[in-house]
C-alpha positions in Angstrom: -33.4 8.7 -73.4 -36.5 8.2 -72.0 -38.3 10.5 -69.5 -38.1 7.3 -66.8 -34.5 6.2 -68.0 -32.9 10.7 -67.1 -35.4 10.4 -63.8 -33.7 6.6 -62.5 -29.8 8.7 -64.4 -31.0 11.4 -61.8 -31.8 9.5 -59.0 -28.5 7.9 -58.6 -27.0 10.4 -59.5 -28.3 12.8 -56.5 -27.9 9.3 -54.5 -24.3 8.4 -54.9 -23.7 12.3 -53.9 -25.3 12.2 -50.4 -23.5 9.0 -49.9 -20.4 11.6 -51.3 -21.6 14.1 -48.5 -22.3 11.6 -46.0 -18.7 9.8 -45.6 -17.4 13.1 -46.1 -19.0 13.6 -43.0 -18.3 10.5 -40.9 -15.2 11.0 -41.7 -14.5 15.1 -40.6 -12.4 15.8 -37.9 -13.4 17.0 -34.2 -14.1 20.8 -33.9 -12.2 22.4 -31.6 -15.6 22.5 -29.3 -15.4 19.1 -28.6 -12.0 18.4 -27.8 -12.2 20.8 -24.4 -14.9 19.5 -24.2 -13.3 16.0 -24.4 -9.8 17.9 -22.2 -12.4 19.3 -19.3 -14.3 15.8 -18.8 -11.2 13.9 -18.5 -9.4 15.9 -16.1 -12.7 16.4 -13.5 -11.9 12.6 -13.6 -8.3 12.5 -13.3 -8.5 14.1 -10.1 -10.0 11.7 -8.5 -8.3 8.5 -9.2 -4.6 10.2 -8.5 -6.2 10.9 -5.2 -7.9 7.5 -4.6 -4.0 5.7 -5.4 -2.5 8.7 -3.9 -4.0 7.5 -0.3 -3.4 3.4 -1.1 -0.3 3.8 -1.4 0.0 5.5 1.9 -2.1 2.1 3.2 0.6 0.1 0.6 2.8 1.8 3.3 1.4 1.4 5.9 0.8 -2.7 5.2 4.2 -3.1 5.0 5.4 -1.9 7.7 3.0 -3.6 10.4 3.7 -7.0 7.9 7.3 -6.8 8.5 7.0 -5.3 12.4 5.1 -8.7 12.8 8.2 -10.9 11.4 10.5 -8.8 13.3 8.6 -9.1 17.1 8.0 -12.4 16.4 11.6 -13.2 15.5 13.2 -11.3 18.5 10.1 -13.2 21.2 11.8 -16.4 18.9 15.4 -15.2 20.3 14.9 -14.3 23.7 13.0 -17.5 24.2 16.9 -19.6 23.4 18.5 -17.6 25.3 16.2 -18.3 28.2 16.1 -22.0 28.8 20.7 -21.5 29.5 20.7 -17.8 30.9 17.1 -17.5 32.9 18.4 -15.6 36.5 22.5 -15.8 34.9 21.6 -12.9 31.8 19.9 -10.5 34.5 16.8 -9.0 32.5 15.9 -9.8 28.6 14.5 -5.8 28.7 15.9 -3.3 26.5 14.9 0.0 24.3 15.2 1.7 21.0 17.6 -2.6 20.0 17.9 -1.6 16.4 16.2 -4.1 14.6 17.9 -3.5 11.0 17.0 -0.3 9.0 14.7 1.9 10.2 13.4 -1.3 12.3 13.2 -0.9 16.6 12.4 -2.9 19.0 11.4 -2.0 22.7 12.2 -5.0 24.8 9.5 -5.7 28.2 10.6 -7.6 31.7 8.9 -8.5 35.1 11.6 -10.0 36.4 9.8 -12.5 38.2 12.4 -15.3 39.8 9.9 -18.3 38.0 7.9 -16.7 35.9 8.6 -13.6 32.7 6.7 -11.8 31.2 8.4 -10.9 28.4 6.8 -7.9 25.5 8.5 -7.0 22.7 6.9 -4.2 20.8 7.8 -3.3 17.5 7.8 -0.4 15.5 8.9 1.7 12.5 11.9 5.0 12.8 9.8 6.8 10.9 11.0 9.8 12.1 14.9 8.5 11.9 15.5 9.5 15.3 16.9 6.2 16.3 14.3 5.8 18.8 11.1 3.7 19.1 7.8 6.6 21.1 4.4 4.9 21.5 2.7 6.3 18.5 6.2 4.6 16.1 5.2 1.0 17.8 3.3 -1.4 15.1 3.1 -4.8 17.0 3.5 -6.1 20.4 3.5 -9.5 21.0 4.1 -10.2 25.2 5.1 -14.4 25.8 5.4 -16.1 29.3 8.4 -18.3 30.6 8.4 -20.0 33.1 12.8 -20.9 34.3 12.8 -24.4 32.8 15.3 -25.6 36.3 17.8 -24.3 38.8 20.6 -22.5 37.8 
């Protein structure tokens, strides 16, 4: 074999071995140090994300309670307006405390008991402590309206 061919064959063999070692390194697994570092970084990143999810869930529940309270307060005011057409004075006052609206929702209704124009205030909230009374910190929504006397009874 001529010298040039021997050099080319040796060069080709060296390149083939280098490619094999590079492929072996490329497909080698992770070392234990790399796994530990990756796990630590993941653990550090997950803690704030879980805290954010907890806060978001609490805010979601709060918004749900306020939305349901608003719908129930509007329904209660509509009921009082309908009753007031024929029972403005016969029914007496529209006031009431701790009226159950289903589930743990309660409402307080105040009435200024005026003869011609009544101010009705409805406060609705979620009874979070389960004592069947609606306290000031449990009130989510307060709506007020004026109801006029339609005709003399």
